[in-house]
DRENDO-1510 file (C-alpha; in Angstrom, 1 decimal, always signed):
<recs>
REC; n; res; u; v; w
REC; 1; MET; -14.8; +22.8; +2.9 .
REC; 2; THR; -17.5; +20.8; +4.5 .
REC; 3; LEU; -18.1; +18.8; +1.3 .
REC; 4; VAL; -14.4; +18.2; +0.7 .
REC; 5; ALA; -14.0; +16.9; +4.4 .
REC; 6; ALA; -17.0; +14.6; +4.0 .
REC; 7; LYS; -15.5; +13.3; +0.7 .
REC; 8; ASN; -12.2; +12.6; +2.4 .
REC; 9; GLN; -13.8; +11.0; +5.4 .
REC; 10; ARG; -15.8; +8.6; +3.0 .
REC; 11; ARG; -12.6; +7.8; +1.3 .
REC; 12; VAL; -10.9; +6.9; +4.5 .
REC; 13; SER; -13.8; +4.9; +5.6 .
REC; 14; SER; -13.9; +2.8; +2.4 .
REC; 15; TRP; -10.1; +2.0; +2.8 .
REC; 16; ALA; -10.7; +0.9; +6.4 .
REC; 17; THR; -13.3; -1.5; +5.2 .
REC; 18; ASP; -11.3; -3.0; +2.3 .
REC; 19; SER; -9.9; -5.9; +4.2 .
REC; 20; SER; -13.4; -6.8; +5.4 .
REC; 21; LEU; -14.8; -6.9; +2.0 .
REC; 22; VAL; -11.8; -8.8; +0.7 .
REC; 23; SER; -12.2; -11.4; +3.4 .
REC; 24; LEU; -15.9; -11.8; +2.7 .
REC; 25; ALA; -15.4; -12.1; -1.1 .
REC; 26; PRO; -15.8; -15.5; -2.7 .
REC; 27; GLY; -12.6; -17.6; -3.4 .
REC; 28; ASP; -10.2; -19.6; -1.4 .
REC; 29; VAL; -6.5; -18.3; -1.0 .
REC; 30; ALA; -5.3; -21.9; -0.1 .
REC; 31; ARG; -6.8; -23.4; -3.2 .
REC; 32; HIS; -5.5; -20.6; -5.3 .
REC; 33; ILE; -1.9; -21.2; -3.9 .
REC; 34; LEU; -1.9; -25.1; -4.2 .
REC; 35; GLY; -3.8; -25.3; -7.5 .
REC; 36; GLN; -6.8; -27.3; -8.8 .
REC; 37; PHE; -5.1; -30.7; -8.3 .
REC; 38; ALA; -4.4; -30.3; -4.7 .
REC; 39; THR; -6.5; -32.6; -2.4 .
REC; 40; ALA; -9.2; -31.3; +0.1 .
REC; 41; GLU; -6.9; -32.3; +3.0 .
REC; 42; GLN; -3.9; -30.5; +1.6 .
REC; 43; VAL; -6.1; -27.2; +1.3 .
REC; 44; ALA; -7.5; -27.6; +4.8 .
REC; 45; LEU; -4.0; -28.0; +6.2 .
REC; 46; LEU; -2.8; -25.0; +4.3 .
REC; 47; ARG; -5.7; -23.0; +5.5 .
REC; 48; GLU; -5.0; -24.0; +9.1 .
REC; 49; GLN; -1.3; -23.1; +8.7 .
REC; 50; MET; -2.1; -19.7; +7.3 .
REC; 51; GLY; -4.7; -18.9; +10.0 .
REC; 52; LEU; -7.6; -18.6; +7.6 .
REC; 53; ASN; -9.7; -20.8; +9.9 .
REC; 54; GLN; -9.5; -18.4; +12.7 .
REC; 55; PRO; -12.4; -15.7; +13.0 .
REC; 56; PHE; -11.9; -12.6; +11.0 .
REC; 57; TYR; -11.7; -10.2; +14.1 .
REC; 58; LEU; -9.1; -12.4; +15.6 .
REC; 59; ARG; -7.0; -12.3; +12.4 .
REC; 60; TYR; -7.4; -8.5; +12.2 .
REC; 61; ILE; -6.2; -8.2; +15.9 .
REC; 62; ASP; -3.2; -10.4; +15.3 .
REC; 63; TRP; -2.3; -8.4; +12.1 .
REC; 64; LEU; -2.7; -5.1; +14.1 .
REC; 65; ALA; -1.2; -6.0; +17.5 .
REC; 66; GLY; +0.6; -9.3; +16.8 .
REC; 67; SER; -0.1; -12.9; +18.2 .
REC; 68; ASP; +3.2; -13.6; +19.9 .
REC; 69; TRP; +2.0; -12.1; +23.2 .
REC; 70; ARG; -1.0; -14.6; +23.4 .
REC; 71; LEU; +0.9; -17.6; +21.9 .
REC; 72; THR; +3.8; -17.4; +24.5 .
REC; 73; GLY; +1.5; -19.1; +26.9 .
REC; 74; LEU; +1.0; -22.2; +24.7 .
REC; 75; VAL; +4.8; -22.6; +24.2 .
REC; 76; GLY; +5.7; -21.8; +27.8 .
REC; 77; LYS; +8.7; -19.7; +26.6 .
REC; 78; PRO; +9.2; -16.2; +25.3 .
REC; 79; LEU; +8.9; -16.0; +21.5 .
REC; 80; LYS; +11.6; -13.9; +19.8 .
REC; 81; GLN; +11.9; -12.7; +16.1 .
REC; 82; VAL; +15.4; -13.0; +14.9 .
REC; 83; GLN; +17.4; -12.8; +11.7 .
REC; 84; LEU; +19.7; -15.8; +11.5 .
REC; 85; SER; +21.5; -14.7; +8.4 .
REC; 86; LYS; +21.7; -11.5; +6.5 .
REC; 87; THR; +20.2; -13.1; +3.4 .
REC; 88; ASP; +17.2; -14.8; +5.1 .
REC; 89; ASP; +14.0; -13.3; +6.3 .
REC; 90; PRO; +13.4; -12.9; +10.1 .
REC; 91; VAL; +12.2; -16.0; +11.9 .
REC; 92; TRP; +10.5; -16.8; +15.2 .
REC; 93; CYS; +12.1; -18.9; +17.9 .
REC; 94; ALA; +11.5; -19.8; +21.4 .
REC; 95; ALA; +13.9; -18.3; +23.7 .
REC; 96; GLU; +15.7; -20.2; +26.7 .
REC; 97; PRO; +17.0; -18.3; +29.6 .
REC; 98; ASP; +20.6; -18.9; +28.5 .
REC; 99; GLY; +19.9; -17.2; +25.3 .
REC; 100; THR; +19.5; -20.4; +23.2 .
REC; 101; LEU; +16.9; -20.1; +20.5 .
REC; 102; LYS; +14.8; -23.2; +19.6 .
REC; 103; GLN; +12.7; -24.4; +16.8 .
REC; 104; TRP; +11.3; -27.8; +16.1 .
REC; 105; LYS; +10.8; -29.6; +12.8 .
REC; 106; LEU; +9.4; -33.1; +11.8 .
REC; 107; LYS; +11.9; -35.3; +9.8 .
REC; 108; SER; +10.9; -38.6; +8.6 .
REC; 109; GLY; +8.2; -38.8; +11.3 .
REC; 110; VAL; +10.5; -37.9; +14.1 .
REC; 111; LEU; +10.3; -34.5; +15.8 .
REC; 112; THR; +13.6; -32.9; +15.9 .
REC; 113; GLU; +14.8; -29.9; +18.0 .
REC; 114; ILE; +16.9; -27.2; +16.4 .
REC; 115; ARG; +19.0; -25.1; +18.7 .
REC; 116; TYR; +20.7; -21.9; +17.9 .
REC; 117; LYS; +23.4; -21.1; +20.5 .
REC; 118; PRO; +24.4; -17.6; +21.4 .
REC; 119; ASP; +27.8; -18.1; +19.7 .
REC; 120; GLY; +26.0; -18.7; +16.4 .
REC; 121; THR; +26.3; -22.5; +16.2 .
REC; 122; ARG; +23.5; -24.7; +15.2 .
REC; 123; GLU; +22.7; -28.1; +16.7 .
REC; 124; ASP; +20.0; -30.6; +15.8 .
REC; 125; ALA; +18.9; -33.1; +18.3 .
REC; 126; PRO; +16.0; -35.8; +18.7 .
REC; 127; PHE; +13.3; -34.4; +20.9 .
REC; 128; ASP; +11.9; -36.4; +23.8 .
REC; 129; ALA; +10.4; -33.8; +26.2 .
REC; 130; TRP; +6.7; -34.8; +25.4 .
REC; 131; GLN; +4.1; -33.6; +27.8 .
REC; 132; THR; +1.0; -35.6; +28.8 .
REC; 133; ASP; -2.4; -34.0; +28.2 .
REC; 134; LYS; -5.7; -34.7; +30.2 .
REC; 135; ASN; -6.4; -37.6; +27.7 .
REC; 136; GLY; -3.1; -39.2; +28.5 .
REC; 137; ASP; -1.6; -38.5; +25.1 .
REC; 138; LYS; +1.9; -37.2; +24.5 .
REC; 139; VAL; +1.8; -33.7; +23.1 .
REC; 140; PHE; +4.0; -30.7; +22.8 .
REC; 141; TRP; +3.6; -27.0; +21.8 .
REC; 142; GLY; +6.6; -25.6; +19.9 .
REC; 143; VAL; +7.6; -23.2; +17.1 .
REC; 144; ASP; +8.2; -24.7; +13.7 .
REC; 145; THR; +10.6; -23.5; +11.0 .
REC; 146; SER; +7.8; -21.6; +9.2 .
REC; 147; ASN; +6.8; -19.3; +12.0 .
REC; 148; HIS; +3.9; -21.1; +13.6 .
REC; 149; VAL; +3.2; -22.2; +17.1 .
REC; 150; VAL; +2.3; -25.9; +16.4 .
REC; 151; LEU; +0.6; -28.6; +18.6 .
REC; 152; TRP; +2.4; -31.9; +17.8 .
REC; 153; ARG; +1.0; -35.2; +18.9 .
REC; 154; GLN; +3.3; -38.1; +19.4 .
REC; 155; THR; +0.9; -40.5; +17.8 .
REC; 156; GLY; +0.3; -38.1; +14.8 .
REC; 157; GLY; +1.3; -38.9; +11.2 .
REC; 158; ALA; +3.2; -36.8; +8.8 .
REC; 159; ALA; +1.2; -34.9; +6.1 .
REC; 160; ALA; +2.2; -32.9; +3.0 .
REC; 161; VAL; +1.1; -29.4; +2.4 .
REC; 162; GLY; +0.8; -29.7; -1.2 .
REC; 163; PRO; +2.5; -29.0; -4.5 .
REC; 164; SER; +5.1; -26.4; -4.7 .
REC; 165; SER; +3.5; -23.1; -5.6 .
REC; 166; ALA; +3.7; -19.3; -5.0 .
REC; 167; GLY; +7.1; -19.6; -3.3 .
REC; 168; ARG; +5.9; -22.5; -1.1 .
REC; 169; THR; +7.6; -25.9; -1.4 .
REC; 170; MET; +6.3; -29.2; -0.3 .
REC; 171; THR; +6.8; -29.6; +3.4 .
REC; 172; GLU; +6.2; -32.4; +6.0 .
REC; 173; SER; +4.1; -31.7; +9.0 .
REC; 174; GLY; +2.5; -33.8; +11.8 .
REC; 175; GLY; +1.0; -30.9; +13.6 .
REC; 176; GLU; -2.5; -31.0; +14.8 .
REC; 177; LYS; -3.1; -27.2; +15.3 .
REC; 178; TYR; -1.3; -24.1; +13.9 .
REC; 179; TYR; -1.2; -20.6; +14.9 .
REC; 180; PRO; +0.8; -18.1; +12.7 .
REC; 181; ILE; +3.1; -15.9; +14.7 .
REC; 182; ARG; +2.8; -12.2; +13.8 .
REC; 183; LYS; +4.5; -9.2; +15.3 .
REC; 184; GLY; +1.9; -6.6; +14.3 .
REC; 185; LEU; +1.6; -3.5; +12.3 .
REC; 186; LEU; +1.8; -1.4; +15.6 .
REC; 187; ARG; +5.3; -2.7; +16.0 .
REC; 188; GLY; +6.2; -2.2; +12.4 .
REC; 189; ASP; +5.5; -5.5; +10.9 .
REC; 190; PRO; +2.5; -5.7; +8.3 .
REC; 191; GLY; +3.0; -9.5; +8.2 .
REC; 192; LEU; +3.6; -12.0; +5.4 .
REC; 193; SER; +2.1; -11.6; +1.9 .
REC; 194; GLN; -0.2; -14.6; +1.2 .
REC; 195; ARG; +0.6; -14.1; -2.4 .
REC; 196; THR; +4.5; -14.4; -2.3 .
REC; 197; ASN; +5.0; -15.9; +1.1 .
REC; 198; ARG; +7.4; -13.1; +1.9 .
REC; 199; PRO; +7.3; -10.0; +4.2 .
REC; 200; VAL; +4.9; -7.5; +3.0 .
REC; 201; TRP; +7.0; -4.3; +3.9 .
REC; 202; PRO; +10.0; -4.7; +1.6 .
REC; 203; THR; +8.0; -5.1; -1.5 .
REC; 204; LEU; +5.4; -2.5; -0.4 .
REC; 205; SER; +8.1; +0.1; +0.3 .
REC; 206; ARG; +9.6; -0.5; -3.0 .
REC; 207; ARG; +6.3; +0.1; -4.8 .
REC; 208; ILE; +5.5; +3.1; -2.7 .
REC; 209; GLY; +8.9; +4.5; -3.7 .
REC; 210; ASN; +8.1; +3.8; -7.3 .
REC; 211; SER; +4.7; +5.6; -7.1 .
REC; 212; LEU; +6.2; +8.5; -5.2 .
REC; 213; VAL; +8.7; +9.0; -8.1 .
REC; 214; LEU; +5.8; +8.9; -10.7 .
REC; 215; ALA; +3.4; +11.0; -8.7 .
REC; 216; GLY; +6.3; +13.5; -7.6 .
REC; 217; VAL; +7.3; +14.2; -11.1 .
REC; 218; ALA; +3.7; +14.5; -12.2 .
REC; 219; PHE; +2.9; +16.8; -9.3 .
REC; 220; ILE; +5.7; +19.1; -10.0 .
REC; 221; ILE; +4.7; +19.4; -13.6 .
REC; 222; ILE; +0.9; +19.5; -13.1 .
REC; 223; MET; +0.5; +22.0; -10.3 .
REC; 224; PRO; +2.5; +25.0; -11.6 .
REC; 225; ILE; +1.1; +24.7; -15.1 .
REC; 226; ALA; -2.6; +24.2; -13.9 .
REC; 227; LEU; -2.4; +27.1; -11.4 .
REC; 228; LEU; -0.9; +29.4; -14.0 .
REC; 229; LEU; -3.5; +28.5; -16.7 .
REC; 230; GLY; -6.3; +28.8; -14.2 .
REC; 231; ILE; -5.3; +32.2; -13.0 .
REC; 232; LEU; -4.9; +33.4; -16.6 .
REC; 233; ALA; -8.3; +32.1; -17.6 .
REC; 234; GLY; -9.9; +33.8; -14.5 .
REC; 235; LEU; -8.3; +37.1; -15.2 .
REC; 236; LYS; -9.4; +37.0; -18.8 .
REC; 237; GLU; -12.9; +35.7; -18.4 .
REC; 238; GLY; -15.0; +35.4; -21.4 .
REC; 239; ARG; -12.0; +36.2; -23.8 .
REC; 240; ALA; -10.4; +34.0; -26.3 .
REC; 241; LEU; -7.6; +32.9; -23.9 .
REC; 242; ASP; -10.1; +32.0; -21.3 .
REC; 243; ARG; -12.3; +29.9; -23.7 .
REC; 244; THR; -9.2; +28.2; -25.2 .
REC; 245; ILE; -7.8; +27.1; -21.8 .
REC; 246; SER; -11.3; +26.1; -20.5 .
REC; 247; LEU; -12.0; +24.0; -23.8 .
REC; 248; LEU; -8.6; +22.3; -23.5 .
REC; 249; GLY; -9.1; +21.6; -19.9 .
REC; 250; LEU; -12.5; +20.1; -20.5 .
REC; 251; LEU; -11.2; +17.9; -23.2 .
REC; 252; THR; -8.2; +16.5; -21.2 .
REC; 253; THR; -10.5; +16.0; -18.1 .
REC; 254; SER; -13.3; +14.2; -19.9 .
REC; 255; VAL; -11.0; +11.8; -21.9 .
REC; 256; PRO; -10.3; +8.7; -19.6 .
REC; 257; GLU; -6.6; +8.0; -18.6 .
REC; 258; PHE; -6.6; +4.7; -20.6 .
REC; 259; ALA; -7.7; +6.4; -23.8 .
REC; 260; THR; -5.1; +9.1; -23.3 .
REC; 261; GLY; -2.4; +6.7; -22.6 .
REC; 262; VAL; -3.1; +4.5; -25.5 .
REC; 263; PHE; -3.1; +7.5; -27.8 .
REC; 264; LEU; +0.3; +8.5; -26.4 .
REC; 265; ILE; +1.8; +5.2; -26.9 .
REC; 266; LEU; +0.7; +4.9; -30.4 .
REC; 267; LEU; +2.0; +8.4; -31.2 .
REC; 268; PHE; +5.4; +8.4; -29.2 .
REC; 269; ALA; +6.3; +4.7; -29.2 .
REC; 270; PHE; +4.9; +3.3; -32.5 .
REC; 271; ILE; +4.8; +6.3; -34.9 .
REC; 272; LEU; +7.5; +8.5; -33.7 .
REC; 273; LYS; +9.4; +5.8; -31.9 .
REC; 274; ILE; +11.2; +8.1; -29.5 .
REC; 275; LEU; +9.8; +6.8; -26.2 .
REC; 276; PRO; +9.3; +3.3; -24.8 .
REC; 277; GLY; +5.7; +2.1; -24.6 .
REC; 278; ALA; +6.2; +0.2; -21.4 .
REC; 279; THR; +8.1; +0.9; -18.2 .
REC; 280; VAL; +10.1; -2.2; -17.5 .
REC; 281; PHE; +12.2; -1.8; -14.2 .
REC; 282; ALA; +15.3; -3.8; -14.3 .
REC; 283; SER; +16.3; -2.4; -10.9 .
REC; 284; ASP; +15.0; +0.1; -8.3 .
REC; 285; ILE; +16.9; +2.9; -9.8 .
REC; 286; ALA; +15.9; +2.3; -13.4 .
REC; 287; PRO; +13.8; +5.6; -13.6 .
REC; 288; TYR; +17.0; +7.6; -12.6 .
REC; 289; GLN; +19.2; +5.8; -15.0 .
REC; 290; ASP; +16.7; +6.1; -17.9 .
REC; 291; PRO; +14.1; +9.0; -17.3 .
REC; 292; LYS; +12.4; +8.2; -20.7 .
REC; 293; LEU; +10.7; +5.2; -18.8 .
REC; 294; ILE; +8.4; +7.5; -16.9 .
REC; 295; VAL; +7.8; +10.2; -19.6 .
REC; 296; LEU; +4.6; +8.7; -21.0 .
REC; 297; PRO; +3.1; +7.7; -17.6 .
REC; 298; VAL; +3.7; +11.3; -16.3 .
REC; 299; LEU; +2.4; +12.9; -19.5 .
REC; 300; THR; -0.8; +10.8; -19.2 .
REC; 301; LEU; -1.4; +11.8; -15.5 .
REC; 302; SER; -0.6; +15.5; -16.4 .
REC; 303; LEU; -3.1; +15.8; -19.2 .
REC; 304; ALA; -5.8; +14.2; -17.0 .
REC; 305; GLU; -5.0; +16.5; -14.0 .
REC; 306; VAL; -3.9; +19.9; -15.4 .
REC; 307; GLY; -7.5; +20.4; -16.9 .
REC; 308; TYR; -9.2; +19.7; -13.7 .
REC; 309; VAL; -7.0; +21.8; -11.3 .
REC; 310; SER; -6.9; +24.6; -13.9 .
REC; 311; ARG; -10.7; +24.9; -14.1 .
REC; 312; MET; -11.0; +24.8; -10.3 .
REC; 313; THR; -8.4; +27.6; -10.1 .
REC; 314; ARG; -10.2; +29.6; -12.8 .
REC; 315; ALA; -13.6; +29.4; -11.0 .
REC; 316; SER; -12.0; +30.5; -7.8 .
REC; 317; MET; -10.2; +33.3; -9.4 .
REC; 318; ILE; -13.2; +34.7; -11.0 .
REC; 319; GLU; -15.1; +34.6; -7.7 .
REC; 320; VAL; -12.3; +36.4; -6.0 .
REC; 321; MET; -11.9; +39.1; -8.8 .
REC; 322; ASN; -15.6; +39.9; -8.4 .
REC; 323; ALA; -15.3; +40.3; -4.6 .
REC; 324; PRO; -16.0; +43.8; -3.1 .
REC; 325; TYR; -12.6; +44.2; -1.6 .
REC; 326; ILE; -11.1; +43.8; -5.0 .
REC; 327; ARG; -13.3; +46.5; -6.6 .
REC; 328; THR; -12.4; +48.7; -3.6 .
REC; 329; ALA; -8.7; +48.3; -4.4 .
REC; 330; PHE; -9.3; +49.3; -8.0 .
REC; 331; LEU; -11.2; +52.3; -6.9 .
REC; 332; LYS; -8.4; +53.3; -4.6 .
REC; 333; GLY; -6.1; +53.3; -7.8 .
REC; 334; LEU; -3.9; +50.4; -6.9 .
REC; 335; PRO; -1.9; +49.0; -9.7 .
REC; 336; TYR; -3.6; +46.0; -11.6 .
REC; 337; TRP; -0.8; +43.4; -11.0 .
REC; 338; ARG; -0.4; +44.4; -7.4 .
REC; 339; ILE; -4.0; +43.9; -6.8 .
REC; 340; VAL; -3.8; +40.5; -8.5 .
REC; 341; PHE; -0.8; +39.2; -6.8 .
REC; 342; ARG; -1.0; +40.8; -3.5 .
REC; 343; HIS; -4.8; +40.2; -2.9 .
REC; 344; ALA; -6.5; +38.0; -5.4 .
REC; 345; VAL; -4.2; +35.1; -6.0 .
REC; 346; ARG; -3.7; +34.3; -2.3 .
REC; 347; ASN; -7.4; +34.1; -1.6 .
REC; 348; ALA; -8.1; +32.4; -4.9 .
REC; 349; LEU; -5.7; +29.6; -4.0 .
REC; 350; MET; -7.8; +28.4; -1.1 .
REC; 351; ALA; -10.1; +26.1; -3.1 .
REC; 352; PRO; -7.4; +24.7; -5.5 .
REC; 353; ILE; -5.1; +23.9; -2.5 .
REC; 354; THR; -8.0; +21.6; -1.2 .
REC; 355; VAL; -8.2; +20.0; -4.5 .
REC; 356; ILE; -4.5; +19.6; -4.9 .
REC; 357; MET; -4.1; +18.0; -1.4 .
REC; 358; LEU; -6.9; +15.5; -2.2 .
REC; 359; HIS; -5.4; +14.7; -5.6 .
REC; 360; VAL; -2.1; +13.7; -3.9 .
REC; 361; ASN; -3.8; +10.7; -2.7 .
REC; 362; TRP; -5.2; +9.9; -6.1 .
REC; 363; LEU; -1.8; +10.4; -7.6 .
REC; 364; ILE; -0.1; +7.9; -5.2 .
REC; 365; GLY; -2.9; +5.2; -4.9 .
REC; 366; GLY; -5.5; +5.8; -7.5 .
REC; 367; ILE; -3.4; +5.6; -10.6 .
REC; 368; VAL; -4.0; +1.9; -11.1 .
REC; 369; VAL; -5.2; +2.4; -14.7 .
REC; 370; VAL; -1.9; +4.3; -15.7 .
REC; 371; GLU; +0.3; +1.8; -14.0 .
REC; 372; SER; -1.7; -1.2; -15.6 .
REC; 373; LEU; -1.4; +0.4; -19.0 .
REC; 374; PHE; +2.3; +1.0; -18.8 .
REC; 375; GLY; +3.3; -1.9; -16.6 .
REC; 376; TYR; +4.5; +0.5; -14.0 .
REC; 377; PRO; +5.4; -1.4; -10.8 .
REC; 378; GLY; +3.8; +1.0; -8.3 .
REC; 379; LEU; +1.5; +0.9; -5.4 .
REC; 380; GLY; -1.7; +0.9; -7.4 .
REC; 381; MET; -0.6; -2.3; -9.2 .
REC; 382; TYR; +0.4; -3.9; -6.1 .
REC; 383; LEU; -2.9; -3.3; -4.4 .
REC; 384; LEU; -4.7; -4.4; -7.5 .
REC; 385; ASP; -2.8; -7.7; -7.7 .
REC; 386; SER; -3.2; -8.3; -4.0 .
REC; 387; ALA; -7.0; -7.6; -4.2 .
REC; 388; LEU; -7.3; -10.2; -7.1 .
REC; 389; PHE; -5.4; -12.7; -5.1 .
REC; 390; LYS; -7.2; -11.9; -1.8 .
REC; 391; ASP; -3.9; -11.0; -0.2 .
REC; 392; VAL; -5.4; -9.4; +3.0 .
REC; 393; ASN; -2.2; -8.6; +4.7 .
REC; 394; ALA; -0.9; -6.7; +1.7 .
REC; 395; ILE; -4.2; -4.9; +1.1 .
REC; 396; GLU; -4.5; -3.8; +4.7 .
REC; 397; ALA; -0.9; -2.5; +4.7 .
REC; 398; GLY; -1.4; -0.6; +1.6 .
REC; 399; ALA; -4.7; +0.8; +2.9 .
REC; 400; MET; -3.1; +1.9; +6.0 .
REC; 401; PHE; -0.5; +3.7; +4.1 .
REC; 402; MET; -3.2; +5.5; +2.1 .
REC; 403; VAL; -5.1; +6.4; +5.1 .
REC; 404; ALA; -1.9; +8.0; +6.7 .
REC; 405; LEU; -1.4; +9.9; +3.5 .
REC; 406; ALA; -4.8; +11.1; +3.3 .
REC; 407; VAL; -4.7; +12.4; +6.9 .
REC; 408; GLY; -1.1; +13.9; +6.4 .
REC; 409; THR; -2.0; +15.8; +3.2 .
REC; 410; GLN; -5.2; +17.3; +4.7 .
REC; 411; TRP; -3.0; +18.4; +7.7 .
REC; 412; ILE; -0.6; +20.1; +5.3 .
REC; 413; ALA; -3.6; +21.8; +3.6 .
REC; 414; ASP; -4.8; +23.0; +7.0 .
REC; 415; VAL; -1.3; +24.5; +7.6 .
REC; 416; LEU; -1.1; +26.2; +4.2 .
REC; 417; TYR; -4.5; +27.8; +4.8 .
REC; 418; THR; -3.1; +29.7; +7.7 .
REC; 419; PHE; -0.4; +31.2; +5.4 .
REC; 420; LEU; -2.9; +32.1; +2.7 .
REC; 421; ASN; -5.6; +33.6; +4.9 .
REC; 422; PRO; -4.6; +35.3; +8.2 .
REC; 423; ARG; -8.2; +35.2; +9.5 .
REC; 424; ILE; -7.8; +31.4; +10.2 .
REC; 425; ARG; -4.4; +31.4; +11.7 .
REC; 426; TYR; -4.2; +29.6; +15.0 .
REC; 427; ALA; -3.3; +31.5; +18.2 .
</recs>
């Protein structure tokens, strides 16, 4: 148990440091977005607008707790996130006491104030409420239409962000300083994806749902079969059935998932032609409309996991069957199957339950190879693509979900222990 807990703690710690490693890794997200033909000024401006020039610890605090609470002082008005239409993503505005929401935008070198009235109407008006800083320049802090708190200077010139790329269009900006506005994960907002420039959560939730479908079906198939095979092998130790199950379990466990997947694709998709070799999702309900899409991914996961779990169950079952209290039960004349199901199986499941709960985490987030092989749009592929792009917001959100999953599954395992072994039940 101590070894398992230590292993799980190391896994959680590694997830917690993912964003740090990605942030320190070589490569420039802004350059990646704009492309190789963008100028250095355009890259620098986009880095400023994305907040990449800020210290790492400050970016992490903003992602976790939000930045609107500290940026309110710059604007001088409360910042409010609203959804102006049902089809658009939520945007940030400065809120006036009468309920009017305001944004500012540079048009042809002239700063324009955009007002959203409480009755739903929109009004654009030239801006003339400049403030004088300590140097005598006319400046203004406001909220632009791209969810930034911006410092505009009246004498500033317009600049272009760069070529259209990754969902970003060429925009005009005369801002001198930019601070992205974030609500924070603690308030239910993991931020914008740097790869797609869209909110992380809608995409992440769909990918989590897809992985849950794949992992759930695999779990339902794997665990009963693996436990049954492990119990049978443990009861028939050294016999032909035990050796057959152990050999098959060793073979399926030792073969990598990508090799198993390729073999299954060749067999069922190219030779027999009864199953699709790729899982192309036309919609979020595609697996329910055509269950054949997930047959090969589930079969690949099942072959890799059944052998491992069955071998763990077999070892635990052999240990329990050789315990003194089992021999005492035989000496008392109790029926064989009553001893097995009433006394042996419950205690033999202690170790497999730990393994099973740990493998729930693997099934959800560690199936990158299977998802990549079959083109399955799950959480593993999402985190892989985000890591390759250095999309820190998406990686942090996915890592936090995996940490919550790890803690939750271990809590479930602790609860199951109390039912399997009365000696560790809580008072």
